[in-house]
RODO-2510 file (C-alpha; in nm, 4 decimals, decimal comma):
residues 470
     n   res          X          Y          Z
     1     m     0,8322    -0,9540    -3,2979
     2     i     0,4475    -0,9650    -3,1658
     3     t     0,3884    -1,2422    -3,3312
     4     n     0,6952    -1,4358    -3,1855
     5     n     0,5811    -1,3061    -2,8683
     6     l     0,2446    -1,4221    -2,8667
     7     n     0,3897    -1,7640    -3,0142
     8     q     0,5820    -1,8366    -2,7151
     9     n     0,3061    -1,7093    -2,4475
    10     l     0,1356    -1,9797    -2,5573
    11     f     0,4100    -2,2023    -2,5459
    12     c     0,5113    -2,0898    -2,2219
    13     a     0,1422    -2,0929    -2,1097
    14     g     0,1332    -2,4985    -2,2411
    15     r     0,4599    -2,5326    -2,0511
    16     k     0,3578    -2,4691    -1,7014
    17     l     0,0153    -2,6033    -1,7500
    18     l     0,1992    -2,9658    -1,8541
    19     a     0,4267    -2,8957    -1,5385
    20     r     0,1004    -2,9071    -1,3077
    21     w    -0,0531    -3,1600    -1,4730
    22     a     0,2555    -3,4224    -1,4493
    23     a     0,3528    -3,2625    -1,1006
    24     r     0,0186    -3,4184    -0,9765
    25     l     0,0334    -3,7072    -1,1246
    26     v     0,3697    -3,8184    -0,9962
    27     s     0,4373    -3,8916    -0,6477
    28     m     0,5425    -3,5745    -0,4088
    29     r     0,8872    -3,7243    -0,3407
    30     a     0,9838    -3,7334    -0,7605
    31     p     1,2095    -3,4402    -0,8831
    32     a     1,0558    -3,0984    -0,9936
    33     i     1,0175    -3,0800    -1,4015
    34     v     1,3046    -2,9949    -1,5681
    35     g     1,2803    -2,6973    -1,7690
    36     a     0,9083    -2,5582    -1,5949
    37     s     1,1071    -2,2137    -1,5482
    38     l     1,2675    -2,1844    -1,8985
    39     c     0,9693    -1,9459    -2,0505
    40     l     0,9292    -1,6635    -1,7809
    41     a     1,2286    -1,4055    -1,8795
    42     a     1,0003    -1,2422    -2,1676
    43     p     0,6844    -1,2015    -2,0383
    44     l     0,8149    -1,0285    -1,7378
    45     a     1,0842    -0,8303    -1,9277
    46     a     0,8111    -0,5545    -2,0458
    47     y     0,6828    -0,4845    -1,6853
    48     a     1,0476    -0,4678    -1,5299
    49     g     1,1561    -0,1902    -1,3248
    50     p     1,4709    -0,0412    -1,1651
    51     l     1,4863    -0,1636    -0,8325
    52     k     1,4870     0,0098    -0,5359
    53     v     1,5318    -0,1332    -0,1171
    54     g     1,5343    -0,0144     0,2240
    55     a     1,5135    -0,1555     0,5594
    56     a     1,4503    -0,1264     0,8739
    57     k     1,4342    -0,2678     1,2623
    58     v     1,2281    -0,1526     1,5688
    59     d     1,2321    -0,2864     1,9323
    60     i     0,8773    -0,3919     1,9993
    61     t     0,9844    -0,5735     2,3431
    62     p     0,7170    -0,5054     2,5964
    63     s     0,7288    -0,2509     2,9238
    64     p     0,5923    -0,2900     3,1742
    65     l     0,6642    -0,7164     3,1416
    66     p     0,3612    -0,9076     3,1061
    67     e     0,2147    -1,1173     3,3408
    68     n     0,3927    -1,4479     3,3772
    69     f     0,7178    -1,2912     3,2413
    70     l     1,0126    -1,2590     3,4675
    71     g     1,2579    -1,0553     3,2986
    72     v     1,3761    -1,0028     2,9275
    73     l     1,6678    -1,2701     2,7460
    74     d     1,6868    -1,0481     2,4517
    75     p     1,5256    -0,7699     2,3076
    76     i     1,2057    -0,8647     2,0283
    77     y     1,1748    -0,6575     1,7105
    78     a     1,0210    -0,6194     1,3706
    79     r     1,2249    -0,5856     1,0927
    80     a     1,1260    -0,5292     0,7726
    81     i     1,2177    -0,4894     0,4036
    82     v     1,0301    -0,2207     0,1225
    83     v     1,1162    -0,3205    -0,2046
    84     e     1,0289    -0,0717    -0,5204
    85     s     0,9804    -0,1245    -0,8710
    86     d     0,8799     0,0739    -1,1649
    87     g     0,6209     0,2799    -0,8781
    88     s     0,4676    -0,0620    -0,7277
    89     r     0,5969    -0,1266    -0,3742
    90     a     0,5984    -0,4267    -0,1765
    91     a     0,6806    -0,5264     0,2041
    92     f     0,8028    -0,8330     0,3985
    93     i     0,7775    -0,7447     0,7613
    94     t     0,8195    -1,0259     1,0409
    95     v     0,7978    -0,9780     1,4157
    96     d     0,9313    -1,1862     1,7154
    97     t     0,5555    -1,2465     1,8086
    98     g     0,3656    -1,6125     1,8281
    99     g     0,1367    -1,5021     1,5647
   100     i    -0,0019    -1,1783     1,4624
   101     s    -0,3916    -1,1394     1,4582
   102     t    -0,5990    -1,0875     1,2046
   103     d    -0,6896    -0,7847     1,3121
   104     i    -0,3900    -0,6124     1,3635
   105     w    -0,2823    -0,7554     0,9960
   106     k    -0,5272    -0,5587     0,8453
   107     t    -0,4810    -0,2227     1,0558
   108     v    -0,1036    -0,2816     0,9778
   109     s    -0,1633    -0,3594     0,5962
   110     e    -0,4529    -0,1130     0,5448
   111     r    -0,2235     0,1814     0,6815
   112     a     0,0386     0,0794     0,4397
   113     a    -0,1696     0,0690     0,1700
   114     k    -0,3057     0,4283     0,2417
   115     e     0,0110     0,6217     0,3765
   116     l     0,2837     0,4173     0,2167
   117     n     0,1751     0,3418    -0,1255
   118     i     0,2038    -0,0328    -0,0682
   119     p    -0,1003    -0,2537    -0,2032
   120     v    -0,2333    -0,4988     0,1155
   121     d    -0,2113    -0,8023    -0,1445
   122     q     0,1444    -0,6857    -0,2035
   123     m     0,2577    -0,7229     0,1847
   124     m     0,3910    -1,0492     0,3718
   125     l     0,3244    -0,9299     0,7911
   126     t     0,5037    -1,2855     0,9384
   127     a     0,5074    -1,3559     1,2958
   128     t     0,8459    -1,5717     1,3838
   129     h     0,6401    -1,7567     1,6023
   130     t     0,8412    -1,7545     1,9212
   131     h     0,7598    -1,8928     2,2043
   132     s     0,9044    -1,6555     2,4255
   133     a     0,7306    -1,3199     2,3694
   134     p     0,3252    -1,2884     2,3999
   135     f     0,0837    -1,4433     2,2672
   136     g    -0,2729    -1,2344     2,1146
   137     r    -0,0613    -0,9268     2,1701
   138     k    -0,2628    -0,5963     2,0762
   139     g    -0,3449    -0,2421     2,1253
   140     d    -0,2658     0,1014     1,9194
   141     a     0,1179     0,1147     2,0309
   142     y     0,1794    -0,2239     1,9381
   143     v     0,0797    -0,1598     1,5822
   144     d     0,2301     0,1693     1,5617
   145     l     0,5296     0,0064     1,6335
   146     i     0,4847    -0,2755     1,3951
   147     y     0,3896    -0,0274     1,1478
   148     k     0,7179     0,2377     1,2329
   149     s     0,9135    -0,0169     1,0804
   150     v     0,7883    -0,0376     0,7430
   151     k     0,7250     0,3163     0,7193
   152     e     1,1613     0,3767     0,8331
   153     a     1,2083     0,0890     0,5706
   154     a     0,9893     0,3066     0,3181
   155     a     1,1914     0,6029     0,3889
   156     a     1,5355     0,4434     0,3561
   157     l     1,4521     0,3335    -0,0332
   158     q     1,7782     0,3192    -0,2172
   159     p     1,8610     0,1630    -0,5984
   160     a     1,9540    -0,1889    -0,5487
   161     q     1,9747    -0,5199    -0,6948
   162     m     1,8244    -0,8594    -0,5460
   163     a     1,9852    -1,2111    -0,5858
   164     y     1,8742    -1,5706    -0,4420
   165     g     2,0414    -1,8874    -0,3207
   166     t     1,9627    -2,1764    -0,1399
   167     g     2,2099    -2,3738     0,1140
   168     v     2,1073    -2,6165     0,3936
   169     s     2,0738    -2,6585     0,7313
   170     y     2,0318    -2,9812     0,9704
   171     i     1,9113    -2,8037     1,2570
   172     n     1,5769    -2,8914     1,2396
   173     v     1,3730    -3,2689     1,2854
   174     n     1,0231    -3,3842     1,2274
   175     r     0,9179    -3,3480     1,6129
   176     n     0,6953    -3,6486     1,5954
   177     i     0,7320    -4,0264     1,7229
   178     i     0,6020    -4,3425     1,8405
   179     d     0,7409    -4,3637     2,2021
   180     p     0,9207    -4,6623     2,2712
   181     e     0,7696    -4,7377     2,6427
   182     t     0,3743    -4,6538     2,5663
   183     h     0,4001    -4,7544     2,1725
   184     r     0,1657    -4,4365     2,0927
   185     w     0,2502    -4,1309     1,9234
   186     w     0,4570    -3,8927     2,0798
   187     e     0,6994    -3,5649     2,0586
   188     g     1,0757    -3,6303     1,9947
   189     p     1,3142    -3,6182     1,7575
   190     n     1,2311    -3,8443     1,4248
   191     y     1,5303    -3,8384     1,2004
   192     d     1,3383    -4,0557     0,9463
   193     g     1,0348    -3,8303     0,9439
   194     p     0,9198    -3,5684     0,6879
   195     t     1,1761    -3,2525     0,6747
   196     d     1,3308    -2,9831     0,4789
   197     k     1,6910    -2,8315     0,5555
   198     t     1,6273    -2,5825     0,2498
   199     v     1,7528    -2,2326     0,3664
   200     a     1,6144    -2,0112     0,0772
   201     v     1,7807    -1,6783     0,0714
   202     v     1,7421    -1,3007    -0,1037
   203     r     1,9931    -1,0958    -0,0787
   204     f     1,8971    -0,7085    -0,1455
   205     e     2,2519    -0,5184    -0,1909
   206     t     2,3412    -0,1895    -0,3685
   207     p     2,4142    -0,1580    -0,7011
   208     e     2,7716    -0,1984    -0,5966
   209     g     2,7465    -0,5018    -0,4414
   210     e     2,7490    -0,3518    -0,0789
   211     p     2,4542    -0,5792     0,1876
   212     i     2,1171    -0,3493     0,2286
   213     a     1,9100    -0,6431     0,3788
   214     v     1,8510    -0,9965     0,3590
   215     y     1,5282    -1,1814     0,3365
   216     y     1,5816    -1,5795     0,4836
   217     n     1,3319    -1,8697     0,5191
   218     y     1,3623    -2,2012     0,7091
   219     g     1,1446    -2,4042     0,8476
   220     v     1,2142    -2,4688     1,2575
   221     h     1,0148    -2,4183     1,5693
   222     a     1,0785    -2,1230     1,8181
   223     v     1,0291    -2,3126     2,0980
   224     l     1,4069    -2,2981     2,2626
   225     t     1,3306    -2,0320     2,5679
   226     g     1,0080    -2,1166     2,6140
   227     n     1,0398    -2,2872     2,9640
   228     l     1,2112    -1,9714     3,1012
   229     d     0,9398    -1,7178     3,1103
   230     l     1,1596    -1,4545     2,9552
   231     i     1,1179    -1,2765     2,6405
   232     s     1,3222    -1,3867     2,3947
   233     g     1,3317    -1,3827     1,9975
   234     d     1,4441    -1,7337     2,0078
   235     l     1,6132    -1,9310     1,7908
   236     p     1,4993    -1,6410     1,5027
   237     g     1,5989    -1,3854     1,6957
   238     a     1,9335    -1,5096     1,7620
   239     t     1,9706    -1,5776     1,4040
   240     s     1,8970    -1,2382     1,2452
   241     t     2,1148    -1,0485     1,5620
   242     y     2,3847    -1,2890     1,4452
   243     i     2,3401    -1,2236     1,0466
   244     e     2,3260    -0,8630     1,1658
   245     d     2,6563    -0,8289     1,3360
   246     s     2,8593    -1,0157     1,0829
   247     l     2,7383    -0,8267     0,8114
   248     g     2,7304    -0,4604     1,0045
   249     k     2,6616    -0,1527     0,8581
   250     d     2,3366    -0,1172     0,9621
   251     v     2,2074    -0,4220     0,7243
   252     i     1,8739    -0,5702     0,8275
   253     a     1,8492    -0,9915     0,7990
   254     v     1,4651    -1,0203     0,7990
   255     y     1,3205    -1,4374     0,8956
   256     s     1,0683    -1,5480     0,6961
   257     n     0,8958    -1,9141     0,9227
   258     g     0,8957    -2,1810     0,6762
   259     a     0,6578    -2,4995     0,7006
   260     a     0,7259    -2,5477     1,0587
   261     g     0,4442    -2,7113     1,1890
   262     d     0,5937    -3,0351     1,2433
   263     q     0,9819    -2,9490     1,2788
   264     n     1,1362    -2,8265     1,6477
   265     p     1,4870    -2,7896     1,6671
   266     i     1,7188    -3,0965     1,6486
   267     y     1,9167    -3,0265     2,0107
   268     f     1,6214    -3,0017     2,2436
   269     q     1,6750    -3,2446     2,4883
   270     q     1,7011    -2,9805     2,8250
   271     t     1,3039    -2,9024     2,7127
   272     y     1,2329    -3,2824     2,7400
   273     d     1,4039    -3,3262     3,0585
   274     l     1,2471    -3,0145     3,2017
   275     r     0,9301    -3,1578     3,1346
   276     a     0,9709    -3,4818     3,3110
   277     i     1,0910    -3,3284     3,5815
   278     r     0,7700    -3,1023     3,6091
   279     i     0,5402    -3,4485     3,5385
   280     d     0,7269    -3,5837     3,8365
   281     d     0,6586    -3,2783     4,0275
   282     y     0,3145    -3,2304     3,9586
   283     a     0,2669    -3,6219     4,0251
   284     a     0,4452    -3,5965     4,3711
   285     r     0,0933    -3,3072     4,4351
   286     g    -0,1258    -3,5831     4,3098
   287     e    -0,1674    -3,4399     3,9497
   288     d    -0,1636    -3,6388     3,6347
   289     i    -0,0145    -3,3491     3,3227
   290     s     0,1777    -3,6361     3,1300
   291     n    -0,0610    -3,5653     2,8848
   292     a    -0,1563    -3,2291     2,8897
   293     m     0,1241    -3,0150     2,9566
   294     p     0,0817    -2,6297     3,1591
   295     p     0,2422    -2,3465     2,8900
   296     g     0,5679    -2,1874     2,9494
   297     g     0,8000    -2,2539     3,2557
   298     q     0,4702    -2,2482     3,5202
   299     g     0,5111    -2,5069     3,7910
   300     m     0,9170    -2,5532     3,7660
   301     d     1,1013    -2,5495     4,1152
   302     r     1,4037    -2,2542     4,0012
   303     s     1,5416    -2,3897     4,3156
   304     n     1,6148    -2,7020     4,2320
   305     p     1,9935    -2,6970     4,1374
   306     e     1,9132    -2,9534     3,8116
   307     v     1,5988    -2,7164     3,6710
   308     a     1,8699    -2,4060     3,6667
   309     k     2,1484    -2,6453     3,4763
   310     l     1,8666    -2,6950     3,2128
   311     m     1,7474    -2,3368     3,2137
   312     e     2,1042    -2,2127     3,1508
   313     q     2,2026    -2,4733     2,8601
   314     q     1,8755    -2,3704     2,6937
   315     k     1,9848    -2,0227     2,7187
   316     q     2,3524    -2,1023     2,5220
   317     m     2,0942    -2,3312     2,3243
   318     k     1,9599    -2,0494     2,1775
   319     l     2,2951    -1,8753     2,0418
   320     s     2,4896    -2,2174     1,9274
   321     m     2,1830    -2,2529     1,6948
   322     g     2,1199    -1,8990     1,6054
   323     q     2,4825    -1,8979     1,5570
   324     m     2,4669    -2,2241     1,2896
   325     l     2,1485    -2,0891     1,1092
   326     g     2,3125    -1,7302     1,0893
   327     e     2,6624    -1,9079     0,9250
   328     e     2,4718    -2,1302     0,6776
   329     v     2,2565    -1,7874     0,5382
   330     l     2,6101    -1,5883     0,5329
   331     h     2,7583    -1,8809     0,3063
   332     v     2,4546    -1,8988     0,1248
   333     m     2,5200    -1,5221     0,0329
   334     r     2,9279    -1,5905    -0,0142
   335     r     2,9057    -1,8362    -0,2160
   336     s     2,5576    -1,9970    -0,3552
   337     l     2,3867    -1,6814    -0,4633
   338     e     2,2932    -1,6513    -0,8581
   339     r     2,3718    -1,3351    -1,0969
   340     p     2,1328    -1,0483    -0,9151
   341     v     1,9234    -0,8577    -1,1355
   342     s     1,8820    -0,5194    -1,1111
   343     e     1,5102    -0,4893    -1,2466
   344     a     1,2161    -0,7257    -1,1954
   345     s     0,8310    -0,6728    -1,1733
   346     i     0,6277    -0,6927    -0,8076
   347     r     0,2831    -0,8428    -0,7850
   348     g     0,0668    -0,9590    -0,5272
   349     m    -0,2494    -1,1779    -0,4584
   350     r    -0,5042    -1,3384    -0,2194
   351     k    -0,7308    -1,5432    -0,2380
   352     t    -0,9306    -1,7518     0,0532
   353     v    -0,9827    -2,0972     0,0714
   354     s    -1,2204    -2,2845     0,3165
   355     c    -1,2006    -2,6817     0,4181
   356     p    -1,4487    -2,8696     0,6264
   357     g    -1,3953    -2,8086     0,9858
   358     r    -1,4441    -3,0490     1,3084
   359     v    -1,4755    -2,8889     1,7146
   360     r    -1,2718    -3,1712     1,9753
   361     l    -1,5096    -3,3453     2,1904
   362     d    -1,2139    -3,4912     2,4154
   363     k    -0,8820    -3,3787     2,5999
   364     g    -0,5291    -3,5098     2,5433
   365     r    -0,1796    -3,3854     2,4027
   366     a    -0,1062    -3,6934     2,1843
   367     g    -0,1261    -4,0522     2,1334
   368     y    -0,4598    -4,1187     2,1075
   369     a    -0,7433    -4,0716     1,8655
   370     g    -0,9718    -3,8286     1,9231
   371     q    -1,3108    -3,7628     1,9102
   372     y    -1,4938    -3,4660     1,7319
   373     e    -1,8215    -3,3644     1,5571
   374     d    -1,8681    -3,1691     1,2237
   375     t    -1,8508    -2,7922     1,2899
   376     d    -1,8551    -2,4770     1,0239
   377     p    -1,5703    -2,4259     0,7695
   378     v    -1,2719    -2,3379     0,7880
   379     d    -1,1012    -2,0459     0,6373
   380     i    -0,7545    -1,9698     0,5001
   381     q    -0,5882    -1,7125     0,3552
   382     l    -0,3413    -1,7595     0,1330
   383     s    -0,1319    -1,4804     0,0088
   384     l     0,1562    -1,4686    -0,3180
   385     l     0,3835    -1,1832    -0,3315
   386     k     0,6451    -1,2592    -0,6642
   387     i     0,9162    -1,0114    -0,7456
   388     g     1,0959    -1,0683    -1,0984
   389     d     1,1281    -1,4984    -1,0865
   390     t     1,1581    -1,5325    -0,7011
   391     v     0,7886    -1,6141    -0,5481
   392     i     0,6757    -1,6440    -0,1842
   393     g     0,3685    -1,7921    -0,1090
   394     g     0,1680    -1,7028     0,2200
   395     v    -0,0247    -1,9181     0,4520
   396     n    -0,1915    -1,7882     0,7831
   397     g    -0,1471    -2,0980     0,9946
   398     e     0,1412    -2,3706     1,0842
   399     v     0,1495    -2,5931     0,8001
   400     f     0,3386    -2,9732     0,8043
   401     t     0,6488    -2,9184     0,6299
   402     t     0,5270    -3,1766     0,2969
   403     i     0,2883    -2,9526     0,1853
   404     a     0,5048    -2,6528     0,1131
   405     q     0,7262    -2,9101    -0,0743
   406     r     0,4318    -3,0072    -0,2497
   407     f     0,3679    -2,6102    -0,3261
   408     k     0,7661    -2,6143    -0,3937
   409     q     0,7486    -2,9246    -0,6382
   410     l     0,4230    -2,7366    -0,7931
   411     s     0,5534    -2,3990    -0,8907
   412     p     0,6781    -2,3448    -1,2757
   413     y     0,9201    -2,1263    -1,0243
   414     k     1,2930    -2,2621    -0,9052
   415     h     1,3174    -1,9585    -0,6266
   416     t     0,9746    -2,1074    -0,4547
   417     m     0,9514    -2,0570    -0,0396
   418     m     0,6470    -2,0813     0,1284
   419     t     0,5789    -1,8377     0,4648
   420     t     0,3215    -1,9291     0,7099
   421     l     0,1915    -1,7669     1,0194
   422     t     0,1225    -1,4620     0,7841
   423     n    -0,1148    -1,2213     0,6961
   424     g    -0,3233    -1,2788     0,9810
   425     t    -0,4165    -1,6130     1,2103
   426     a    -0,6522    -1,8435     1,0521
   427     k    -0,8952    -2,0991     1,3047
   428     s    -0,7224    -2,4387     1,2175
   429     g    -0,4986    -2,4731     1,4912
   430     y    -0,2520    -2,7096     1,3045
   431     i    -0,2647    -2,7960     0,9795
   432     p    -0,1385    -3,0921     0,8872
   433     n    -0,0720    -3,2955     0,5248
   434     d    -0,3237    -3,5906     0,4647
   435     a    -0,0990    -3,8756     0,5290
   436     a    -0,0409    -3,7165     0,8967
   437     y    -0,3602    -3,8030     0,9970
   438     g    -0,3283    -4,1337     1,0112
   439     q    -0,0886    -4,0202     1,3474
   440     y    -0,2125    -3,9122     1,6601
   441     t     0,0281    -3,6535     1,7234
   442     f    -0,0712    -3,3507     1,9038
   443     e    -0,0755    -3,1244     1,6613
   444     v    -0,3124    -3,3677     1,4350
   445     i    -0,5541    -3,4262     1,7272
   446     s    -0,5427    -3,0822     1,8240
   447     s    -0,6345    -2,9320     1,4291
   448     r    -0,9742    -2,8107     1,3968
   449     l    -0,9557    -2,9168     1,0129
   450     k    -1,1215    -3,2324     0,8522
   451     p    -0,8409    -3,4586     0,6688
   452     g    -0,8580    -3,4480     0,2764
   453     c    -0,8803    -3,0942     0,2075
   454     a    -0,6187    -2,8868     0,3408
   455     e    -0,2579    -3,0206     0,2000
   456     t    -0,4308    -2,9868    -0,1734
   457     a    -0,6386    -2,6660    -0,1039
   458     i    -0,2915    -2,4720    -0,0024
   459     a    -0,0534    -2,6418    -0,3105
   460     e    -0,2448    -2,5799    -0,5559
   461     g    -0,4490    -2,2729    -0,4235
   462     l    -0,0591    -2,1297    -0,4561
   463     v     0,0292    -2,2278    -0,7817
   464     d    -0,3692    -2,0939    -0,8758
   465     l    -0,2230    -1,7407    -0,7468
   466     i     0,0867    -1,7595    -0,9504
   467     d    -0,0818    -1,8418    -1,2305
   468     a    -0,3230    -1,5329    -1,1670
   469     v    -0,0292    -1,3236    -1,1692
   470     e     0,1149    -1,3623    -1,4840
***
C-alpha cells in the first residue's frame, strides 16, 4: 500500500508539472488541461477531517455619517464564514467597504489567530469595493465590528458539508472602449472586451442538506450607487441580501470580489448621463473636468429633475441587478452543485511578489499616454486558501479579469477562483494584464506598476502556493 501511494503521488506530481508547463506554452484562451485534477483525492484523504461550519453578519453602518454622505440607502455589513476540519480552522470575511487597509487586516487576522485559533494564513478578509461606503475607514470600533462577525461565526460552528458549483451571469462587461468621437480610450461597455461571466458558488449546509451559508465569487465593480452619496452595499450588498431573504433561517451569503479591475455593471447608463450633466455644469462655470472627474455625486444639482430621475433609477438598478446575480447563485445551489463532501482538509499560505514600480508625472483620467519615472518596487501580497479540492487565490489589489483567467487555467484544480482586494491593500493601484498596457485606459495610466511583471507574478505565484500547500 505504501509503495502504491508513493507511486501514485509521484505520478500525480509529474502530471501536475506537465499540466503547468503545457498551460504556459499554449494561448491563455486555450482549454484547461484535461485530467489535471484527477490525482488529488488520495494525497488529501490522510489529512481530511469532518467539517464544521458557522456563519454570521454584523451591521457596520457608520453613525454618525462621515462627511460627504447624505444618508443611508441600505445598511452595510461584515459577513463571515468559519470552517473547521480536524481542529484546523479557516475564515472568509467580506466587508461592505471600498477597501481594507493592510493595518486593519493585520489587526483582525492576528486577533483571530490568537483568540479563535484561525491561522493568519487561513483567513480571507475581502472588501466588496462598494463605492458607496467610506474609503479608508479605521479605528478600534470599526475593527471590533469586523472581528465580531468572525467571532460569532466561530461560535456558531456545527457539523456540515460543502458543495461546489458554477453558473453564469451577464451583468458585467469590460468597461474600456474607444470613444467614437475622440477616437481615444474612454469608459463604456465594451461587449467584445475580455470578461468572465462565471459565478462560482460554495454552499455550506447541514448533514441533512439545510443551508448554513454560501460563498460566491463574481467579478464586477460595485459602482451603481456611487453618485448618490448615500451609504450602500451597492450590487454585492443587494445580492447577498436577496439570497439571504430567499433562503431564510439566518443563512449568510458572503460575496467574494472577483477580478473586477476592468469590469463594470453592464447597465450603467445613468452614471454616464450624470457624468455628462456634471461636465456641462462645470463647463458653464469655466472649469473643464471632462478628463478629471470629481468623486461621488459632488457638484450635482439635485434640484434638477433629470438628475433626480437618473439617481432614482440608480437605486432601482442596484436592486434589479442584485436580484439577477442572486437568482443565478440560487439557481446554482438548486441545480448545478456537485456532490457534497463532509470531510476536507484545510491549508493556507501567503507570499509576497515584487514588481518594478513607476510614478506618474502628469494628470488626466484616460486617452493619453502617461509620463512616468521609475520608483521603488511595488509589493503584492498573494494568499492561498484550500479547502478540500476548492482553491481560493487572494490578491490585495484590483486585478484585471484576464489575470484571474490565466490563474484558473494554470491551476491543477477544477474548483479554482480568485478573490481580490483581499488581505490588505497593495500600493499598486490597478493591476492590468500585460496586453492591456497598450491601451491608454484610466486604470492603465494610473497604475503604479511597470508593464511585464504582475500578470505572471500573480498567476504563477498563486499556482506555486498551490504546489507548496500540498
